[in-house]
SERO-4910 file (N, C-alpha, C, O; in steps of 0.05 Angstrom, whole numbers):
BEGIN
 pado doro    nc1    nc2    nc3   cac1   cac2   cac3    cc1    cc2    cc3    oc1    oc2    oc3
  Unk    A   1423   1579   3348   1400   1596   3348   1375   1578   3348   1374   1557   3336
  Unk    A   1354   1587   3362   1330   1572   3364   1314   1574   3338   1318   1593   3322
  Unk    A   1297   1554   3333   1282   1553   3308   1263   1577   3305   1260   1587   3283
  Unk    A   1252   1586   3327   1234   1610   3326   1249   1635   3318   1239   1652   3304
  Unk    A   1274   1637   3326   1291   1660   3318   1298   1658   3288   1298   1678   3274
  Unk    A   1304   1633   3279   1310   1630   3250   1285   1636   3234   1288   1649   3212
  Unk    A   1262   1628   3243   1237   1635   3229   1232   1665   3228   1224   1676   3208
  Unk    A   1238   1678   3250   1235   1708   3251   1255   1721   3232   1248   1741   3219
  Unk    A   1279   1711   3231   1299   1722   3212   1290   1718   3183   1294   1735   3166
  Unk    A   1277   1695   3177   1267   1690   3150   1245   1710   3144   1245   1721   3122
  Unk    A   1227   1715   3162   1206   1735   3158   1218   1763   3153   1209   1778   3136
  Unk    A   1237   1770   3170   1251   1795   3167   1264   1798   3140   1263   1819   3127
  Unk    A   1278   1776   3131   1291   1776   3105   1271   1781   3083   1277   1795   3064
  Unk    A   1248   1769   3085   1228   1773   3064   1218   1802   3063   1214   1813   3042
  Unk    A   1214   1814   3086   1206   1842   3087   1227   1860   3076   1222   1878   3060
  Unk    A   1252   1856   3084   1274   1872   3075   1278   1868   3045   1284   1887   3030
  Unk    A   1274   1843   3036   1276   1838   3007   1256   1853   2991   1262   1863   2969
  Unk    A   1232   1856   3001   1211   1872   2987   1220   1901   2985   1217   1914   2965
  Unk    A   1230   1912   3007   1239   1939   3008   1263   1943   2988   1264   1963   2973
  Unk    A   1281   1924   2988   1304   1925   2970   1295   1926   2941   1305   1942   2925
  Unk    A   1276   1908   2934   1267   1908   2906   1255   1935   2898   1258   1943   2875
  Unk    A   1241   1947   2916   1229   1973   2911   1250   1995   2908   1250   2011   2889
  Unk    A   1269   1995   2927   1290   2016   2927   1310   2012   2904   1321   2032   2894
  Unk    A   1315   1988   2895   1335   1983   2874   1324   1987   2846   1339   1988   2827
  Unk    A   1298   1991   2844   1286   1995   2818   1292   2024   2808   1284   2043   2821
  Unk    A   1307   2026   2786   1315   2053   2776   1291   2071   2769   1293   2095   2769
  Unk    A   1268   2059   2764   1245   2075   2759   1235   2090   2783   1218   2108   2781
  Unk    A   1244   2082   2807   1236   2095   2831   1256   2116   2841   1251   2129   2861
  Unk    A   1278   2119   2827   1298   2138   2836   1290   2167   2828   1275   2170   2808
  Unk    A   1300   2186   2842   1295   2214   2836   1306   2220   2808   1327   2210   2800
  Unk    A   1291   2236   2793   1301   2245   2767   1297   2224   2745   1310   2227   2724
  Unk    A   1281   2204   2749   1277   2184   2729   1267   2196   2703   1248   2212   2703
  Unk    A   1279   2189   2681   1272   2200   2655   1284   2226   2648   1281   2236   2626
  Unk    A   1298   2239   2667   1312   2264   2662   1341   2259   2656   1354   2245   2671
  Unk    A   1351   2269   2633   1380   2265   2628   1397   2278   2650   1389   2298   2662
  Unk    A   1420   2266   2655   1438   2276   2676   1444   2306   2672   1445   2321   2692
  Unk    A   1447   2314   2647   1453   2342   2642   1430   2361   2649   1433   2385   2653
  Unk    A   1406   2350   2650   1382   2365   2657   1375   2366   2686   1356   2379   2694
  Unk    A   1390   2351   2702   1384   2350   2731   1398   2373   2746   1420   2381   2740
  Unk    A   1383   2384   2765   1396   2404   2782   1411   2389   2805   1409   2365   2807
  Unk    A   1425   2404   2821   1442   2392   2841   1426   2376   2861   1434   2354   2870
  Unk    A   1402   2386   2869   1386   2372   2888   1376   2345   2877   1377   2325   2891
  Unk    A   1368   2344   2852   1359   2320   2840   1381   2299   2838   1377   2276   2844
  Unk    A   1405   2309   2830   1428   2290   2828   1435   2279   2856   1440   2255   2859
  Unk    A   1434   2296   2876   1440   2287   2903   1419   2268   2913   1426   2248   2926
  Unk    A   1394   2273   2907   1373   2255   2916   1375   2228   2901   1371   2207   2913
  Unk    A   1382   2229   2876   1386   2204   2860   1409   2188   2872   1407   2163   2875
  Unk    A   1431   2202   2879   1454   2188   2891   1445   2175   2918   1453   2153   2924
  Unk    A   1430   2190   2934   1420   2180   2959   1402   2156   2955   1404   2136   2970
  Unk    A   1385   2157   2935   1367   2134   2928   1384   2109   2923   1377   2087   2933
  Unk    A   1404   2111   2906   1421   2088   2900   1437   2078   2924   1439   2054   2929
  Unk    A   1447   2097   2939   1463   2090   2963   1445   2075   2983   1453   2056   2996
  Unk    A   1420   2085   2987   1402   2072   3005   1395   2044   2996   1393   2026   3013
  Unk    A   1391   2040   2970   1386   2013   2960   1409   1994   2965   1405   1971   2973
  Unk    A   1433   2004   2962   1457   1988   2967   1458   1980   2997   1463   1957   3003
  Unk    A   1452   1998   3014   1452   1993   3043   1431   1973   3051   1435   1955   3068
  Unk    A   1407   1975   3038   1386   1956   3044   1394   1928   3034   1388   1908   3047
  Unk    A   1407   1927   3011   1416   1901   3000   1437   1889   3019   1438   1865   3023
  Unk    A   1454   1906   3029   1475   1896   3048   1462   1885   3074   1470   1865   3084
  Unk    A   1442   1900   3084   1427   1890   3107   1414   1864   3102   1414   1846   3118
  Unk    A   1402   1861   3078   1389   1836   3071   1409   1813   3070   1404   1791   3080
  Unk    A   1433   1818   3059   1453   1798   3057   1462   1789   3085   1467   1766   3091
  Unk    A   1465   1809   3104   1473   1802   3131   1452   1786   3146   1458   1767   3160
  Unk    A   1426   1793   3142   1405   1778   3155   1404   1750   3144   1401   1731   3160
  Unk    A   1407   1746   3118   1407   1719   3106   1431   1703   3116   1429   1679   3121
  Unk    A   1454   1717   3118   1478   1703   3128   1474   1694   3157   1481   1672   3164
  Unk    A   1462   1711   3173   1457   1704   3201   1437   1681   3203   1440   1663   3219
  Unk    A   1416   1682   3186   1396   1660   3185   1409   1633   3178   1402   1613   3189
  Unk    A   1428   1634   3159   1440   1610   3149   1464   1600   3166   1474   1578   3162
  Unk    A   1473   1616   3184   1497   1610   3200   1494   1583   3215   1512   1567   3215
  Unk    A   1472   1579   3228   1468   1555   3243   1467   1530   3226   1477   1509   3234
  Unk    A   1455   1532   3202   1454   1508   3185   1481   1501   3175   1487   1478   3170
  Unk    A   1498   1521   3170   1526   1516   3161   1542   1503   3184   1558   1485   3179
  Unk    A   1538   1513   3208   1554   1502   3231   1546   1474   3239   1562   1459   3250
  Unk    A   1521   1466   3233   1512   1440   3241   1515   1420   3218   1507   1397   3220
  Unk    A   1527   1428   3196   1532   1410   3174   1549   1388   3183   1568   1391   3199
  Unk    A   1544   1363   3173   1558   1340   3182   1587   1339   3173   1604   1325   3185
  Unk    A   1594   1354   3152   1621   1354   3142   1639   1371   3160   1631   1394   3167
  Unk    A   1662   1361   3166   1682   1377   3181   1705   1382   3161   1707   1369   3141
  Unk    A   1722   1402   3168   1744   1407   3150   1762   1382   3146   1773   1378   3124
  Unk    A   1764   1366   3167   1781   1342   3164   1768   1322   3144   1782   1311   3127
  Unk    A   1742   1319   3146   1728   1301   3127   1730   1312   3098   1733   1297   3079
  Unk    A   1728   1338   3096   1730   1350   3069   1758   1345   3058   1760   1339   3034
  Unk    A   1778   1349   3074   1806   1345   3065   1810   1315   3057   1823   1310   3037
  Unk    A   1800   1297   3073   1803   1268   3067   1790   1262   3041   1801   1247   3024
  Unk    A   1766   1272   3037   1752   1267   3012   1766   1278   2988   1767   1266   2966
  Unk    A   1778   1302   2991   1792   1314   2969   1818   1299   2963   1825   1295   2940
  Unk    A   1831   1289   2984   1856   1273   2979   1849   1248   2964   1863   1240   2946
  Unk    A   1827   1234   2973   1819   1210   2959   1812   1215   2930   1818   1199   2913
  Unk    A   1799   1237   2925   1791   1244   2898   1817   1248   2880   1818   1237   2858
  Unk    A   1836   1262   2891   1861   1267   2875   1877   1241   2872   1890   1237   2851
  Unk    A   1877   1224   2893   1891   1199   2890   1878   1182   2868   1892   1169   2853
  Unk    A   1852   1182   2867   1838   1167   2846   1844   1178   2819   1849   1163   2800
  Unk    A   1845   1204   2816   1852   1216   2791   1880   1209   2783   1885   1203   2759
  Unk    A   1898   1209   2802   1926   1201   2796   1928   1172   2787   1942   1166   2768
  Unk    A   1913   1154   2801   1913   1126   2792   1901   1123   2764   1912   1108   2748
  Unk    A   1880   1138   2758   1868   1136   2731   1887   1146   2710   1888   1135   2688
  Unk    A   1902   1167   2716   1921   1178   2697   1943   1158   2692   1951   1153   2670
  Unk    A   1954   1146   2714   1975   1126   2712   1965   1102   2696   1980   1091   2679
  Unk    A   1941   1094   2701   1930   1071   2687   1927   1077   2657   1933   1061   2640
  Unk    A   1918   1102   2651   1915   1110   2623   1942   1111   2609   1945   1103   2586
  Unk    A   1963   1121   2623   1989   1122   2612   2000   1094   2607   2012   1089   2586
  Unk    A   1997   1077   2627   2007   1049   2624   1993   1034   2602   2005   1020   2587
  Unk    A   1967   1038   2600   1952   1023   2579   1959   1035   2551   1960   1021   2531
  Unk    A   1965   1061   2550   1973   1073   2525   2001   1064   2517   2006   1061   2493
  Unk    A   2019   1061   2536   2046   1052   2531   2046   1023   2522   2062   1016   2504
  Unk    A   2029   1006   2533   2029    978   2525   2015    974   2498   2020    954   2484
  Unk    A   1997    992   2491   1982    988   2466   1999    996   2442   1993    988   2420
  Unk    A   2021   1011   2446   2038   1020   2424   2059    999   2417   2073   1002   2397
  Unk    A   2061    978   2433   2082    958   2428   2075    940   2405   2090    922   2398
***
């Protein structure tokens, strides 16, 4: 993706983020301050819709952010092979350290 597209996705994410923060605020939902037992069917339905809409906006925000970050993840210098090699070396070192600790513990008890 081109840098100008990534920048536009960032701007879009900020706009959607503002909308999400507004929609996710329980003080902005229908029937705020009214106990559930005091709500009529329309108010309960509107409240449900308010929450559902906030969830969908949050999902859209997550997708836009994922799309924006996709190129940076794919251009990362680490490859799965390098990750596996590094992990193997780490475990080999841990095994050597454990063996060394066991051997030094066994010789110190003599």
